Chimera marker file (.cmm) of the C-alpha trace (Angstrom):
<marker_set name="trace">
<marker id="1" x="104.203" y="78.411" z="93.051" r="1" g="1" b="0" radius="0.5"/>
<marker id="2" x="107.408" y="78.647" z="95.024" r="1" g="1" b="0" radius="0.5"/>
<marker id="3" x="107.719" y="81.309" z="97.634" r="1" g="1" b="0" radius="0.5"/>
<marker id="4" x="110.352" y="83.117" z="95.617" r="1" g="1" b="0" radius="0.5"/>
<marker id="5" x="108.004" y="83.155" z="92.539" r="1" g="1" b="0" radius="0.5"/>
<marker id="6" x="105.087" y="84.301" z="94.510" r="1" g="1" b="0" radius="0.5"/>
<marker id="7" x="107.066" y="87.243" z="96.031" r="1" g="1" b="0" radius="0.5"/>
<marker id="8" x="108.252" y="88.098" z="92.376" r="1" g="1" b="0" radius="0.5"/>
<marker id="9" x="104.555" y="87.890" z="91.133" r="1" g="1" b="0" radius="0.5"/>
<marker id="10" x="103.509" y="90.142" z="94.165" r="1" g="1" b="0" radius="0.5"/>
<marker id="11" x="106.217" y="92.856" z="93.497" r="1" g="1" b="0" radius="0.5"/>
<marker id="12" x="105.187" y="92.713" z="89.681" r="1" g="1" b="0" radius="0.5"/>
<marker id="13" x="101.553" y="93.364" z="90.755" r="1" g="1" b="0" radius="0.5"/>
<marker id="14" x="102.533" y="96.313" z="92.736" r="1" g="1" b="0" radius="0.5"/>
<marker id="15" x="104.588" y="97.727" z="89.965" r="1" g="1" b="0" radius="0.5"/>
<marker id="16" x="101.466" y="97.392" z="87.710" r="1" g="1" b="0" radius="0.5"/>
<marker id="17" x="99.183" y="98.851" z="90.471" r="1" g="1" b="0" radius="0.5"/>
<marker id="18" x="101.546" y="101.922" z="90.677" r="1" g="1" b="0" radius="0.5"/>
<marker id="19" x="101.750" y="102.293" z="86.993" r="1" g="1" b="0" radius="0.5"/>
<marker id="20" x="97.918" y="102.238" z="86.656" r="1" g="1" b="0" radius="0.5"/>
<marker id="21" x="97.708" y="104.808" z="89.528" r="1" g="1" b="0" radius="0.5"/>
<marker id="22" x="100.310" y="107.012" z="87.592" r="1" g="1" b="0" radius="0.5"/>
<marker id="23" x="98.475" y="106.447" z="84.341" r="1" g="1" b="0" radius="0.5"/>
<marker id="24" x="95.279" y="107.799" z="85.774" r="1" g="1" b="0" radius="0.5"/>
<marker id="25" x="97.036" y="111.014" z="86.320" r="1" g="1" b="0" radius="0.5"/>
<marker id="26" x="98.113" y="111.313" z="82.714" r="1" g="1" b="0" radius="0.5"/>
<marker id="27" x="101.552" y="112.153" z="81.190" r="1" g="1" b="0" radius="0.5"/>
<marker id="28" x="104.078" y="114.980" z="82.327" r="1" g="1" b="0" radius="0.5"/>
<marker id="29" x="104.232" y="114.139" z="85.920" r="1" g="1" b="0" radius="0.5"/>
<marker id="30" x="107.327" y="114.465" z="88.066" r="1" g="1" b="0" radius="0.5"/>
<marker id="31" x="108.990" y="111.320" z="89.457" r="1" g="1" b="0" radius="0.5"/>
<marker id="32" x="106.928" y="109.678" z="92.307" r="1" g="1" b="0" radius="0.5"/>
<marker id="33" x="108.450" y="107.680" z="95.258" r="1" g="1" b="0" radius="0.5"/>
<marker id="34" x="106.242" y="104.986" z="96.934" r="1" g="1" b="0" radius="0.5"/>
<marker id="35" x="106.902" y="103.078" z="100.187" r="1" g="1" b="0" radius="0.5"/>
<marker id="36" x="105.735" y="99.483" z="100.190" r="1" g="1" b="0" radius="0.5"/>
<marker id="37" x="104.169" y="98.793" z="103.578" r="1" g="1" b="0" radius="0.5"/>
<marker id="38" x="102.393" y="95.684" z="104.949" r="1" g="1" b="0" radius="0.5"/>
<marker id="39" x="98.806" y="96.274" z="104.681" r="1" g="1" b="0" radius="0.5"/>
<marker id="40" x="97.901" y="94.740" z="107.944" r="1" g="1" b="0" radius="0.5"/>
<marker id="41" x="100.405" y="96.869" z="109.801" r="1" g="1" b="0" radius="0.5"/>
<marker id="42" x="99.151" y="100.021" z="108.036" r="1" g="1" b="0" radius="0.5"/>
<marker id="43" x="95.524" y="99.162" z="108.840" r="1" g="1" b="0" radius="0.5"/>
<marker id="44" x="96.691" y="98.522" z="112.507" r="1" g="1" b="0" radius="0.5"/>
<marker id="45" x="98.209" y="102.089" z="112.702" r="1" g="1" b="0" radius="0.5"/>
<marker id="46" x="95.427" y="103.740" z="110.755" r="1" g="1" b="0" radius="0.5"/>
<marker id="47" x="92.078" y="101.767" z="111.147" r="1" g="1" b="0" radius="0.5"/>
<marker id="48" x="90.212" y="104.643" z="109.329" r="1" g="1" b="0" radius="0.5"/>
<marker id="49" x="91.687" y="103.336" z="106.053" r="1" g="1" b="0" radius="0.5"/>
<marker id="50" x="89.822" y="99.926" z="106.438" r="1" g="1" b="0" radius="0.5"/>
<marker id="51" x="87.348" y="100.993" z="103.779" r="1" g="1" b="0" radius="0.5"/>
<marker id="52" x="89.920" y="102.003" z="101.319" r="1" g="1" b="0" radius="0.5"/>
<marker id="53" x="92.423" y="99.065" z="101.740" r="1" g="1" b="0" radius="0.5"/>
<marker id="54" x="92.059" y="95.383" z="101.204" r="1" g="1" b="0" radius="0.5"/>
<marker id="55" x="93.623" y="93.354" z="103.941" r="1" g="1" b="0" radius="0.5"/>
<marker id="56" x="93.908" y="90.406" z="101.563" r="1" g="1" b="0" radius="0.5"/>
<marker id="57" x="96.780" y="92.434" z="99.757" r="1" g="1" b="0" radius="0.5"/>
<marker id="58" x="100.011" y="91.838" z="101.572" r="1" g="1" b="0" radius="0.5"/>
<marker id="59" x="101.529" y="95.158" z="100.660" r="1" g="1" b="0" radius="0.5"/>
<marker id="60" x="100.178" y="98.560" z="99.985" r="1" g="1" b="0" radius="0.5"/>
<marker id="61" x="101.983" y="101.346" z="98.097" r="1" g="1" b="0" radius="0.5"/>
<marker id="62" x="102.013" y="104.606" z="99.962" r="1" g="1" b="0" radius="0.5"/>
<marker id="63" x="103.003" y="107.706" z="97.837" r="1" g="1" b="0" radius="0.5"/>
<marker id="64" x="105.620" y="109.831" z="99.478" r="1" g="1" b="0" radius="0.5"/>
<marker id="65" x="106.270" y="113.631" z="99.463" r="1" g="1" b="0" radius="0.5"/>
<marker id="66" x="107.688" y="114.873" z="96.048" r="1" g="1" b="0" radius="0.5"/>
<marker id="67" x="111.279" y="114.372" z="95.526" r="1" g="1" b="0" radius="0.5"/>
<marker id="68" x="113.474" y="117.336" z="95.319" r="1" g="1" b="0" radius="0.5"/>
<marker id="69" x="114.311" y="118.829" z="92.016" r="1" g="1" b="0" radius="0.5"/>
<marker id="70" x="117.726" y="117.791" z="90.580" r="1" g="1" b="0" radius="0.5"/>
<marker id="71" x="119.650" y="114.592" z="90.388" r="1" g="1" b="0" radius="0.5"/>
<marker id="72" x="117.435" y="111.606" z="90.991" r="1" g="1" b="0" radius="0.5"/>
<marker id="73" x="120.463" y="109.521" z="92.078" r="1" g="1" b="0" radius="0.5"/>
<marker id="74" x="121.486" y="112.083" z="94.546" r="1" g="1" b="0" radius="0.5"/>
<marker id="75" x="117.990" y="112.323" z="96.020" r="1" g="1" b="0" radius="0.5"/>
<marker id="76" x="117.642" y="108.461" z="96.311" r="1" g="1" b="0" radius="0.5"/>
<marker id="77" x="121.105" y="108.344" z="98.038" r="1" g="1" b="0" radius="0.5"/>
<marker id="78" x="119.761" y="110.425" z="100.793" r="1" g="1" b="0" radius="0.5"/>
<marker id="79" x="116.722" y="108.188" z="101.543" r="1" g="1" b="0" radius="0.5"/>
<marker id="80" x="116.373" y="105.930" z="104.556" r="1" g="1" b="0" radius="0.5"/>
<marker id="81" x="113.356" y="103.984" z="105.142" r="1" g="1" b="0" radius="0.5"/>
<marker id="82" x="112.015" y="102.920" z="108.794" r="1" g="1" b="0" radius="0.5"/>
<marker id="83" x="111.630" y="99.211" z="109.576" r="1" g="1" b="0" radius="0.5"/>
<marker id="84" x="107.926" y="99.110" z="108.786" r="1" g="1" b="0" radius="0.5"/>
<marker id="85" x="108.722" y="99.838" z="105.123" r="1" g="1" b="0" radius="0.5"/>
<marker id="86" x="109.621" y="96.469" z="103.429" r="1" g="1" b="0" radius="0.5"/>
<marker id="87" x="109.954" y="97.835" z="99.910" r="1" g="1" b="0" radius="0.5"/>
<marker id="88" x="109.933" y="100.909" z="97.783" r="1" g="1" b="0" radius="0.5"/>
<marker id="89" x="108.973" y="101.900" z="94.252" r="1" g="1" b="0" radius="0.5"/>
<marker id="90" x="109.745" y="104.711" z="91.881" r="1" g="1" b="0" radius="0.5"/>
<marker id="91" x="107.717" y="105.900" z="88.885" r="1" g="1" b="0" radius="0.5"/>
<marker id="92" x="109.422" y="108.315" z="86.530" r="1" g="1" b="0" radius="0.5"/>
<marker id="93" x="108.881" y="109.553" z="82.876" r="1" g="1" b="0" radius="0.5"/>
<marker id="94" x="111.767" y="108.598" z="80.624" r="1" g="1" b="0" radius="0.5"/>
<marker id="95" x="112.865" y="108.888" z="76.864" r="1" g="1" b="0" radius="0.5"/>
<marker id="96" x="113.564" y="105.380" z="75.196" r="1" g="1" b="0" radius="0.5"/>
<marker id="97" x="115.762" y="105.566" z="72.090" r="1" g="1" b="0" radius="0.5"/>
<marker id="98" x="115.959" y="102.726" z="69.434" r="1" g="1" b="0" radius="0.5"/>
<marker id="99" x="118.966" y="100.318" z="69.567" r="1" g="1" b="0" radius="0.5"/>
<marker id="100" x="122.010" y="101.931" z="67.899" r="1" g="1" b="0" radius="0.5"/>
<marker id="101" x="120.945" y="105.507" z="68.319" r="1" g="1" b="0" radius="0.5"/>
<marker id="102" x="123.735" y="106.029" z="71.099" r="1" g="1" b="0" radius="0.5"/>
<marker id="103" x="126.162" y="106.873" z="68.245" r="1" g="1" b="0" radius="0.5"/>
<marker id="104" x="123.912" y="109.975" z="67.373" r="1" g="1" b="0" radius="0.5"/>
<marker id="105" x="124.118" y="111.478" z="70.864" r="1" g="1" b="0" radius="0.5"/>
<marker id="106" x="126.995" y="113.774" z="72.246" r="1" g="1" b="0" radius="0.5"/>
<marker id="107" x="129.948" y="111.928" z="73.680" r="1" g="1" b="0" radius="0.5"/>
<marker id="108" x="129.083" y="110.722" z="77.162" r="1" g="1" b="0" radius="0.5"/>
<marker id="109" x="132.456" y="111.646" z="78.530" r="1" g="1" b="0" radius="0.5"/>
<marker id="110" x="132.277" y="115.170" z="77.180" r="1" g="1" b="0" radius="0.5"/>
<marker id="111" x="128.615" y="115.857" z="77.721" r="1" g="1" b="0" radius="0.5"/>
<marker id="112" x="126.877" y="116.596" z="80.894" r="1" g="1" b="0" radius="0.5"/>
<marker id="113" x="123.579" y="114.898" z="81.831" r="1" g="1" b="0" radius="0.5"/>
<marker id="114" x="121.248" y="117.876" z="80.766" r="1" g="1" b="0" radius="0.5"/>
<marker id="115" x="122.826" y="117.950" z="77.366" r="1" g="1" b="0" radius="0.5"/>
<marker id="116" x="122.321" y="114.175" z="77.081" r="1" g="1" b="0" radius="0.5"/>
<marker id="117" x="118.764" y="114.574" z="78.169" r="1" g="1" b="0" radius="0.5"/>
<marker id="118" x="117.990" y="117.152" z="75.551" r="1" g="1" b="0" radius="0.5"/>
<marker id="119" x="119.651" y="115.276" z="72.734" r="1" g="1" b="0" radius="0.5"/>
<marker id="120" x="117.515" y="112.269" z="73.711" r="1" g="1" b="0" radius="0.5"/>
<marker id="121" x="114.350" y="114.455" z="73.956" r="1" g="1" b="0" radius="0.5"/>
<marker id="122" x="115.174" y="115.934" z="70.433" r="1" g="1" b="0" radius="0.5"/>
<marker id="123" x="115.815" y="112.590" z="68.817" r="1" g="1" b="0" radius="0.5"/>
<marker id="124" x="113.339" y="111.987" z="65.852" r="1" g="1" b="0" radius="0.5"/>
<marker id="125" x="112.823" y="108.322" z="66.823" r="1" g="1" b="0" radius="0.5"/>
<marker id="126" x="112.378" y="108.805" z="70.612" r="1" g="1" b="0" radius="0.5"/>
<marker id="127" x="109.462" y="107.165" z="72.507" r="1" g="1" b="0" radius="0.5"/>
<marker id="128" x="108.109" y="108.795" z="75.710" r="1" g="1" b="0" radius="0.5"/>
<marker id="129" x="107.743" y="106.131" z="78.438" r="1" g="1" b="0" radius="0.5"/>
<marker id="130" x="106.795" y="105.888" z="82.168" r="1" g="1" b="0" radius="0.5"/>
<marker id="131" x="108.953" y="103.430" z="84.016" r="1" g="1" b="0" radius="0.5"/>
<marker id="132" x="108.021" y="102.006" z="87.499" r="1" g="1" b="0" radius="0.5"/>
<marker id="133" x="110.633" y="99.980" z="89.342" r="1" g="1" b="0" radius="0.5"/>
<marker id="134" x="109.737" y="98.206" z="92.596" r="1" g="1" b="0" radius="0.5"/>
<marker id="135" x="112.022" y="96.293" z="95.114" r="1" g="1" b="0" radius="0.5"/>
<marker id="136" x="111.548" y="94.486" z="98.394" r="1" g="1" b="0" radius="0.5"/>
<marker id="137" x="114.207" y="94.384" z="101.194" r="1" g="1" b="0" radius="0.5"/>
<marker id="138" x="114.742" y="90.700" z="100.534" r="1" g="1" b="0" radius="0.5"/>
<marker id="139" x="116.094" y="91.667" z="96.817" r="1" g="1" b="0" radius="0.5"/>
<marker id="140" x="112.892" y="90.826" z="94.901" r="1" g="1" b="0" radius="0.5"/>
<marker id="141" x="112.345" y="93.538" z="92.091" r="1" g="1" b="0" radius="0.5"/>
<marker id="142" x="110.179" y="94.148" z="89.201" r="1" g="1" b="0" radius="0.5"/>
<marker id="143" x="109.772" y="96.805" z="86.489" r="1" g="1" b="0" radius="0.5"/>
<marker id="144" x="106.887" y="97.939" z="84.253" r="1" g="1" b="0" radius="0.5"/>
<marker id="145" x="107.269" y="100.463" z="81.483" r="1" g="1" b="0" radius="0.5"/>
<marker id="146" x="104.403" y="102.065" z="79.418" r="1" g="1" b="0" radius="0.5"/>
<marker id="147" x="105.473" y="103.304" z="76.021" r="1" g="1" b="0" radius="0.5"/>
<marker id="148" x="103.386" y="106.302" z="74.948" r="1" g="1" b="0" radius="0.5"/>
<marker id="149" x="101.720" y="105.573" z="71.764" r="1" g="1" b="0" radius="0.5"/>
<marker id="150" x="103.986" y="102.802" z="70.863" r="1" g="1" b="0" radius="0.5"/>
<marker id="151" x="101.188" y="100.211" z="69.959" r="1" g="1" b="0" radius="0.5"/>
<marker id="152" x="100.069" y="99.454" z="66.539" r="1" g="1" b="0" radius="0.5"/>
<marker id="153" x="97.526" y="102.269" z="66.994" r="1" g="1" b="0" radius="0.5"/>
<marker id="154" x="99.403" y="105.487" z="67.968" r="1" g="1" b="0" radius="0.5"/>
<marker id="155" x="96.722" y="106.401" z="70.462" r="1" g="1" b="0" radius="0.5"/>
<marker id="156" x="97.458" y="103.171" z="72.340" r="1" g="1" b="0" radius="0.5"/>
<marker id="157" x="100.162" y="102.624" z="74.823" r="1" g="1" b="0" radius="0.5"/>
<marker id="158" x="102.235" y="99.423" z="75.061" r="1" g="1" b="0" radius="0.5"/>
<marker id="159" x="103.140" y="97.902" z="78.335" r="1" g="1" b="0" radius="0.5"/>
<marker id="160" x="106.442" y="96.156" z="78.790" r="1" g="1" b="0" radius="0.5"/>
<marker id="161" x="107.238" y="94.070" z="81.982" r="1" g="1" b="0" radius="0.5"/>
<marker id="162" x="110.575" y="92.674" z="82.970" r="1" g="1" b="0" radius="0.5"/>
<marker id="163" x="112.634" y="92.785" z="86.143" r="1" g="1" b="0" radius="0.5"/>
<marker id="164" x="115.667" y="93.523" z="83.812" r="1" g="1" b="0" radius="0.5"/>
<marker id="165" x="114.354" y="96.906" z="82.457" r="1" g="1" b="0" radius="0.5"/>
<marker id="166" x="116.314" y="99.234" z="84.799" r="1" g="1" b="0" radius="0.5"/>
<marker id="167" x="118.951" y="97.442" z="86.444" r="1" g="1" b="0" radius="0.5"/>
<marker id="168" x="120.649" y="100.594" z="87.705" r="1" g="1" b="0" radius="0.5"/>
<marker id="169" x="117.577" y="102.015" z="89.085" r="1" g="1" b="0" radius="0.5"/>
<marker id="170" x="116.499" y="98.710" z="90.833" r="1" g="1" b="0" radius="0.5"/>
<marker id="171" x="120.033" y="98.636" z="92.536" r="1" g="1" b="0" radius="0.5"/>
<marker id="172" x="119.555" y="102.334" z="93.514" r="1" g="1" b="0" radius="0.5"/>
<marker id="173" x="116.144" y="101.555" z="95.229" r="1" g="1" b="0" radius="0.5"/>
<marker id="174" x="117.690" y="98.506" z="96.926" r="1" g="1" b="0" radius="0.5"/>
<marker id="175" x="120.334" y="100.742" z="98.298" r="1" g="1" b="0" radius="0.5"/>
<marker id="176" x="117.703" y="102.933" z="99.957" r="1" g="1" b="0" radius="0.5"/>
<marker id="177" x="116.467" y="99.868" z="101.888" r="1" g="1" b="0" radius="0.5"/>
<marker id="178" x="119.843" y="98.964" z="103.377" r="1" g="1" b="0" radius="0.5"/>
<marker id="179" x="120.333" y="99.432" z="107.110" r="1" g="1" b="0" radius="0.5"/>
<link id1="1" id2="2" r="1" g="1" b="0" radius="0.2"/>
<link id1="2" id2="3" r="1" g="1" b="0" radius="0.2"/>
<link id1="3" id2="4" r="1" g="1" b="0" radius="0.2"/>
<link id1="4" id2="5" r="1" g="1" b="0" radius="0.2"/>
<link id1="5" id2="6" r="1" g="1" b="0" radius="0.2"/>
<link id1="6" id2="7" r="1" g="1" b="0" radius="0.2"/>
<link id1="7" id2="8" r="1" g="1" b="0" radius="0.2"/>
<link id1="8" id2="9" r="1" g="1" b="0" radius="0.2"/>
<link id1="9" id2="10" r="1" g="1" b="0" radius="0.2"/>
<link id1="10" id2="11" r="1" g="1" b="0" radius="0.2"/>
<link id1="11" id2="12" r="1" g="1" b="0" radius="0.2"/>
<link id1="12" id2="13" r="1" g="1" b="0" radius="0.2"/>
<link id1="13" id2="14" r="1" g="1" b="0" radius="0.2"/>
<link id1="14" id2="15" r="1" g="1" b="0" radius="0.2"/>
<link id1="15" id2="16" r="1" g="1" b="0" radius="0.2"/>
<link id1="16" id2="17" r="1" g="1" b="0" radius="0.2"/>
<link id1="17" id2="18" r="1" g="1" b="0" radius="0.2"/>
<link id1="18" id2="19" r="1" g="1" b="0" radius="0.2"/>
<link id1="19" id2="20" r="1" g="1" b="0" radius="0.2"/>
<link id1="20" id2="21" r="1" g="1" b="0" radius="0.2"/>
<link id1="21" id2="22" r="1" g="1" b="0" radius="0.2"/>
<link id1="22" id2="23" r="1" g="1" b="0" radius="0.2"/>
<link id1="23" id2="24" r="1" g="1" b="0" radius="0.2"/>
<link id1="24" id2="25" r="1" g="1" b="0" radius="0.2"/>
<link id1="25" id2="26" r="1" g="1" b="0" radius="0.2"/>
<link id1="26" id2="27" r="1" g="1" b="0" radius="0.2"/>
<link id1="27" id2="28" r="1" g="1" b="0" radius="0.2"/>
<link id1="28" id2="29" r="1" g="1" b="0" radius="0.2"/>
<link id1="29" id2="30" r="1" g="1" b="0" radius="0.2"/>
<link id1="30" id2="31" r="1" g="1" b="0" radius="0.2"/>
<link id1="31" id2="32" r="1" g="1" b="0" radius="0.2"/>
<link id1="32" id2="33" r="1" g="1" b="0" radius="0.2"/>
<link id1="33" id2="34" r="1" g="1" b="0" radius="0.2"/>
<link id1="34" id2="35" r="1" g="1" b="0" radius="0.2"/>
<link id1="35" id2="36" r="1" g="1" b="0" radius="0.2"/>
<link id1="36" id2="37" r="1" g="1" b="0" radius="0.2"/>
<link id1="37" id2="38" r="1" g="1" b="0" radius="0.2"/>
<link id1="38" id2="39" r="1" g="1" b="0" radius="0.2"/>
<link id1="39" id2="40" r="1" g="1" b="0" radius="0.2"/>
<link id1="40" id2="41" r="1" g="1" b="0" radius="0.2"/>
<link id1="41" id2="42" r="1" g="1" b="0" radius="0.2"/>
<link id1="42" id2="43" r="1" g="1" b="0" radius="0.2"/>
<link id1="43" id2="44" r="1" g="1" b="0" radius="0.2"/>
<link id1="44" id2="45" r="1" g="1" b="0" radius="0.2"/>
<link id1="45" id2="46" r="1" g="1" b="0" radius="0.2"/>
<link id1="46" id2="47" r="1" g="1" b="0" radius="0.2"/>
<link id1="47" id2="48" r="1" g="1" b="0" radius="0.2"/>
<link id1="48" id2="49" r="1" g="1" b="0" radius="0.2"/>
<link id1="49" id2="50" r="1" g="1" b="0" radius="0.2"/>
<link id1="50" id2="51" r="1" g="1" b="0" radius="0.2"/>
<link id1="51" id2="52" r="1" g="1" b="0" radius="0.2"/>
<link id1="52" id2="53" r="1" g="1" b="0" radius="0.2"/>
<link id1="53" id2="54" r="1" g="1" b="0" radius="0.2"/>
<link id1="54" id2="55" r="1" g="1" b="0" radius="0.2"/>
<link id1="55" id2="56" r="1" g="1" b="0" radius="0.2"/>
<link id1="56" id2="57" r="1" g="1" b="0" radius="0.2"/>
<link id1="57" id2="58" r="1" g="1" b="0" radius="0.2"/>
<link id1="58" id2="59" r="1" g="1" b="0" radius="0.2"/>
<link id1="59" id2="60" r="1" g="1" b="0" radius="0.2"/>
<link id1="60" id2="61" r="1" g="1" b="0" radius="0.2"/>
<link id1="61" id2="62" r="1" g="1" b="0" radius="0.2"/>
<link id1="62" id2="63" r="1" g="1" b="0" radius="0.2"/>
<link id1="63" id2="64" r="1" g="1" b="0" radius="0.2"/>
<link id1="64" id2="65" r="1" g="1" b="0" radius="0.2"/>
<link id1="65" id2="66" r="1" g="1" b="0" radius="0.2"/>
<link id1="66" id2="67" r="1" g="1" b="0" radius="0.2"/>
<link id1="67" id2="68" r="1" g="1" b="0" radius="0.2"/>
<link id1="68" id2="69" r="1" g="1" b="0" radius="0.2"/>
<link id1="69" id2="70" r="1" g="1" b="0" radius="0.2"/>
<link id1="70" id2="71" r="1" g="1" b="0" radius="0.2"/>
<link id1="71" id2="72" r="1" g="1" b="0" radius="0.2"/>
<link id1="72" id2="73" r="1" g="1" b="0" radius="0.2"/>
<link id1="73" id2="74" r="1" g="1" b="0" radius="0.2"/>
<link id1="74" id2="75" r="1" g="1" b="0" radius="0.2"/>
<link id1="75" id2="76" r="1" g="1" b="0" radius="0.2"/>
<link id1="76" id2="77" r="1" g="1" b="0" radius="0.2"/>
<link id1="77" id2="78" r="1" g="1" b="0" radius="0.2"/>
<link id1="78" id2="79" r="1" g="1" b="0" radius="0.2"/>
<link id1="79" id2="80" r="1" g="1" b="0" radius="0.2"/>
<link id1="80" id2="81" r="1" g="1" b="0" radius="0.2"/>
<link id1="81" id2="82" r="1" g="1" b="0" radius="0.2"/>
<link id1="82" id2="83" r="1" g="1" b="0" radius="0.2"/>
<link id1="83" id2="84" r="1" g="1" b="0" radius="0.2"/>
<link id1="84" id2="85" r="1" g="1" b="0" radius="0.2"/>
<link id1="85" id2="86" r="1" g="1" b="0" radius="0.2"/>
<link id1="86" id2="87" r="1" g="1" b="0" radius="0.2"/>
<link id1="87" id2="88" r="1" g="1" b="0" radius="0.2"/>
<link id1="88" id2="89" r="1" g="1" b="0" radius="0.2"/>
<link id1="89" id2="90" r="1" g="1" b="0" radius="0.2"/>
<link id1="90" id2="91" r="1" g="1" b="0" radius="0.2"/>
<link id1="91" id2="92" r="1" g="1" b="0" radius="0.2"/>
<link id1="92" id2="93" r="1" g="1" b="0" radius="0.2"/>
<link id1="93" id2="94" r="1" g="1" b="0" radius="0.2"/>
<link id1="94" id2="95" r="1" g="1" b="0" radius="0.2"/>
<link id1="95" id2="96" r="1" g="1" b="0" radius="0.2"/>
<link id1="96" id2="97" r="1" g="1" b="0" radius="0.2"/>
<link id1="97" id2="98" r="1" g="1" b="0" radius="0.2"/>
<link id1="98" id2="99" r="1" g="1" b="0" radius="0.2"/>
<link id1="99" id2="100" r="1" g="1" b="0" radius="0.2"/>
<link id1="100" id2="101" r="1" g="1" b="0" radius="0.2"/>
<link id1="101" id2="102" r="1" g="1" b="0" radius="0.2"/>
<link id1="102" id2="103" r="1" g="1" b="0" radius="0.2"/>
<link id1="103" id2="104" r="1" g="1" b="0" radius="0.2"/>
<link id1="104" id2="105" r="1" g="1" b="0" radius="0.2"/>
<link id1="105" id2="106" r="1" g="1" b="0" radius="0.2"/>
<link id1="106" id2="107" r="1" g="1" b="0" radius="0.2"/>
<link id1="107" id2="108" r="1" g="1" b="0" radius="0.2"/>
<link id1="108" id2="109" r="1" g="1" b="0" radius="0.2"/>
<link id1="109" id2="110" r="1" g="1" b="0" radius="0.2"/>
<link id1="110" id2="111" r="1" g="1" b="0" radius="0.2"/>
<link id1="111" id2="112" r="1" g="1" b="0" radius="0.2"/>
<link id1="112" id2="113" r="1" g="1" b="0" radius="0.2"/>
<link id1="113" id2="114" r="1" g="1" b="0" radius="0.2"/>
<link id1="114" id2="115" r="1" g="1" b="0" radius="0.2"/>
<link id1="115" id2="116" r="1" g="1" b="0" radius="0.2"/>
<link id1="116" id2="117" r="1" g="1" b="0" radius="0.2"/>
<link id1="117" id2="118" r="1" g="1" b="0" radius="0.2"/>
<link id1="118" id2="119" r="1" g="1" b="0" radius="0.2"/>
<link id1="119" id2="120" r="1" g="1" b="0" radius="0.2"/>
<link id1="120" id2="121" r="1" g="1" b="0" radius="0.2"/>
<link id1="121" id2="122" r="1" g="1" b="0" radius="0.2"/>
<link id1="122" id2="123" r="1" g="1" b="0" radius="0.2"/>
<link id1="123" id2="124" r="1" g="1" b="0" radius="0.2"/>
<link id1="124" id2="125" r="1" g="1" b="0" radius="0.2"/>
<link id1="125" id2="126" r="1" g="1" b="0" radius="0.2"/>
<link id1="126" id2="127" r="1" g="1" b="0" radius="0.2"/>
<link id1="127" id2="128" r="1" g="1" b="0" radius="0.2"/>
<link id1="128" id2="129" r="1" g="1" b="0" radius="0.2"/>
<link id1="129" id2="130" r="1" g="1" b="0" radius="0.2"/>
<link id1="130" id2="131" r="1" g="1" b="0" radius="0.2"/>
<link id1="131" id2="132" r="1" g="1" b="0" radius="0.2"/>
<link id1="132" id2="133" r="1" g="1" b="0" radius="0.2"/>
<link id1="133" id2="134" r="1" g="1" b="0" radius="0.2"/>
<link id1="134" id2="135" r="1" g="1" b="0" radius="0.2"/>
<link id1="135" id2="136" r="1" g="1" b="0" radius="0.2"/>
<link id1="136" id2="137" r="1" g="1" b="0" radius="0.2"/>
<link id1="137" id2="138" r="1" g="1" b="0" radius="0.2"/>
<link id1="138" id2="139" r="1" g="1" b="0" radius="0.2"/>
<link id1="139" id2="140" r="1" g="1" b="0" radius="0.2"/>
<link id1="140" id2="141" r="1" g="1" b="0" radius="0.2"/>
<link id1="141" id2="142" r="1" g="1" b="0" radius="0.2"/>
<link id1="142" id2="143" r="1" g="1" b="0" radius="0.2"/>
<link id1="143" id2="144" r="1" g="1" b="0" radius="0.2"/>
<link id1="144" id2="145" r="1" g="1" b="0" radius="0.2"/>
<link id1="145" id2="146" r="1" g="1" b="0" radius="0.2"/>
<link id1="146" id2="147" r="1" g="1" b="0" radius="0.2"/>
<link id1="147" id2="148" r="1" g="1" b="0" radius="0.2"/>
<link id1="148" id2="149" r="1" g="1" b="0" radius="0.2"/>
<link id1="149" id2="150" r="1" g="1" b="0" radius="0.2"/>
<link id1="150" id2="151" r="1" g="1" b="0" radius="0.2"/>
<link id1="151" id2="152" r="1" g="1" b="0" radius="0.2"/>
<link id1="152" id2="153" r="1" g="1" b="0" radius="0.2"/>
<link id1="153" id2="154" r="1" g="1" b="0" radius="0.2"/>
<link id1="154" id2="155" r="1" g="1" b="0" radius="0.2"/>
<link id1="155" id2="156" r="1" g="1" b="0" radius="0.2"/>
<link id1="156" id2="157" r="1" g="1" b="0" radius="0.2"/>
<link id1="157" id2="158" r="1" g="1" b="0" radius="0.2"/>
<link id1="158" id2="159" r="1" g="1" b="0" radius="0.2"/>
<link id1="159" id2="160" r="1" g="1" b="0" radius="0.2"/>
<link id1="160" id2="161" r="1" g="1" b="0" radius="0.2"/>
<link id1="161" id2="162" r="1" g="1" b="0" radius="0.2"/>
<link id1="162" id2="163" r="1" g="1" b="0" radius="0.2"/>
<link id1="163" id2="164" r="1" g="1" b="0" radius="0.2"/>
<link id1="164" id2="165" r="1" g="1" b="0" radius="0.2"/>
<link id1="165" id2="166" r="1" g="1" b="0" radius="0.2"/>
<link id1="166" id2="167" r="1" g="1" b="0" radius="0.2"/>
<link id1="167" id2="168" r="1" g="1" b="0" radius="0.2"/>
<link id1="168" id2="169" r="1" g="1" b="0" radius="0.2"/>
<link id1="169" id2="170" r="1" g="1" b="0" radius="0.2"/>
<link id1="170" id2="171" r="1" g="1" b="0" radius="0.2"/>
<link id1="171" id2="172" r="1" g="1" b="0" radius="0.2"/>
<link id1="172" id2="173" r="1" g="1" b="0" radius="0.2"/>
<link id1="173" id2="174" r="1" g="1" b="0" radius="0.2"/>
<link id1="174" id2="175" r="1" g="1" b="0" radius="0.2"/>
<link id1="175" id2="176" r="1" g="1" b="0" radius="0.2"/>
<link id1="176" id2="177" r="1" g="1" b="0" radius="0.2"/>
<link id1="177" id2="178" r="1" g="1" b="0" radius="0.2"/>
<link id1="178" id2="179" r="1" g="1" b="0" radius="0.2"/>
</marker_set>
C-alpha cells in the first residue's frame, strides 16, 4: 500500500472509531469536535494513559470541549490548533433528504438557515444521520455517515463511507489546521 493510501486508510479508520464512539452515546447529541494527536506524543505527555491507549495506533482522537451554540461554520472559523495536533474531526447529526427534494424546500436566497433546517426536519422522506468528517494537516480526509434506521430492517442503521460525502465540511476542518 502506498504511503498516501495508508494515510487515507488511517484517517478513514479514525473516522469510523469516532463514529463508533458517538454511536455508543446514542442519538440526539450536539456536534463534537476531536483533535487528532500522535499517540506516542500523547503518552509522552500523559504516561498515566498507557493502560488506555495503544501505542501501535499512530493517532488518537481527543474529544474537545463543547462547541458554542449557534452557527457551526462561525465556530470552526475561530479554531486554531497547536502544532501537536496533526488533524481534527467533527461528528454532527444531520438530516439527509432524497435526491430531487430541494425543489420542495424554501428558496435558499429568501430563507434563513433556521427555516431551511426546519423544512428539512419536517420533510416526510427525511433520514436522520450522523456525519463524521476527519482531516489531517497534509490534506488527507475521510467521512463516515450513519443513516438512522435506513437499512432493510428499520431498526438497523446503514453506514456509508466516502471522502466526498461532505466536501464543504472537510474544507472547513482543513482551514482550522492552517497556520
